[in-house]
Residue frames as a rotation matrix with the C-alpha (Angstrom) as fourth column:
MET 1
-0.602 0.197 -0.774 4.03
0.791 0.013 -0.611 -10.82
-0.110 -0.980 -0.164 4.52
ARG 2
-0.946 0.195 -0.259 2.58
-0.213 -0.976 0.042 -7.66
-0.245 0.095 0.965 3.04
HIS 3
-0.595 0.752 -0.283 -0.40
-0.265 0.149 0.953 -9.53
0.759 0.642 0.110 1.61
ILE 4
-0.428 0.373 -0.823 -1.39
0.802 0.576 -0.156 -10.52
0.416 -0.728 -0.546 5.12
ALA 5
-0.297 0.257 -0.920 -1.73
0.742 -0.544 -0.392 -7.16
-0.601 -0.798 -0.029 6.85
GLY 6
0.721 0.534 -0.443 -1.87
0.100 -0.712 -0.695 -4.96
-0.686 0.456 -0.567 3.79
ILE 7
0.664 -0.500 0.556 0.38
0.677 0.087 -0.730 -3.46
0.317 0.861 0.397 1.16
ALA 8
0.071 -0.747 -0.661 3.72
0.703 -0.433 0.564 -1.75
-0.707 -0.505 0.495 1.87
VAL 9
0.758 0.154 0.634 3.68
0.600 -0.546 -0.585 1.58
0.256 0.824 -0.506 0.07
ALA 10
-0.286 -0.941 -0.180 6.88
0.958 -0.278 -0.066 3.66
0.012 -0.191 0.981 -0.19
VAL 11
0.807 0.490 -0.330 6.33
0.537 -0.841 0.065 7.14
-0.245 -0.230 -0.942 1.17
PRO 12
0.750 -0.477 0.458 8.38
-0.008 -0.698 -0.716 10.19
0.661 0.533 -0.527 0.17
ASP 13
0.581 -0.535 0.614 10.23
-0.812 -0.331 0.480 9.91
-0.054 -0.777 -0.627 3.52
GLY 14
-0.309 -0.668 -0.677 11.48
-0.701 0.641 -0.312 6.48
0.642 0.378 -0.667 2.43
GLU 15
-0.696 0.127 0.706 9.47
-0.592 0.455 -0.665 4.75
-0.406 -0.881 -0.242 5.11
LEU 16
-0.842 0.411 -0.350 7.09
0.017 0.668 0.744 1.92
0.540 0.621 -0.569 4.64
GLN 17
-0.615 0.686 0.389 3.50
-0.730 -0.310 -0.609 2.25
-0.297 -0.659 0.691 5.68
ILE 18
-0.922 0.364 0.133 1.03
0.384 0.904 0.186 -0.69
-0.052 0.223 -0.973 5.87
VAL 19
-0.609 0.759 -0.228 -2.33
-0.735 -0.649 -0.196 0.38
-0.297 0.048 0.954 4.34
PRO 20
-0.026 0.717 0.697 -5.50
-0.077 0.693 -0.717 -1.60
-0.997 -0.073 0.037 3.93
ARG 21
-0.709 -0.191 0.679 -5.93
0.572 0.406 0.712 -3.14
-0.412 0.894 -0.178 0.48
GLN 22
0.309 0.916 0.256 -9.14
0.933 -0.241 -0.267 -1.22
-0.183 0.322 -0.929 0.03
VAL 23
0.646 -0.165 -0.745 -7.43
0.037 -0.968 0.247 2.09
-0.762 -0.187 -0.620 0.58
CYS 24
-0.435 -0.899 0.052 -4.64
-0.030 0.073 0.997 0.99
-0.900 0.432 -0.059 -1.67
ALA 25
-0.357 0.397 0.845 -7.10
0.883 0.439 0.167 0.10
-0.305 0.806 -0.508 -4.41
ILE 26
0.717 0.688 -0.115 -8.70
0.645 -0.717 -0.266 3.56
-0.265 0.116 -0.957 -4.19
ASN 27
0.584 -0.525 -0.620 -5.41
-0.225 -0.838 0.498 5.49
-0.780 -0.152 -0.607 -4.16
LEU 28
-0.558 -0.827 0.064 -3.39
-0.239 0.234 0.943 3.41
-0.795 0.511 -0.328 -6.58
PRO 29
-0.105 0.424 -0.900 -4.40
-0.988 -0.151 0.044 3.11
-0.117 0.893 0.434 -10.26
ALA 30
0.763 0.423 0.489 -5.77
-0.341 0.906 -0.251 -0.29
-0.549 0.025 0.835 -11.48
GLY 31
0.890 -0.436 -0.135 -3.12
0.085 0.449 -0.889 -2.59
0.448 0.780 0.437 -12.80
HIS 32
0.330 -0.799 0.502 -0.54
-0.896 -0.432 -0.099 -1.64
0.296 -0.417 -0.859 -10.22
């Protein structure tokens, strides 16, 4: 389901945030 709206990223608080794949690609290193 995450591939539909975005990618679920685990935050320090332990919660899940749905972020755009574009933002994820910028913040996360390639190959993730």
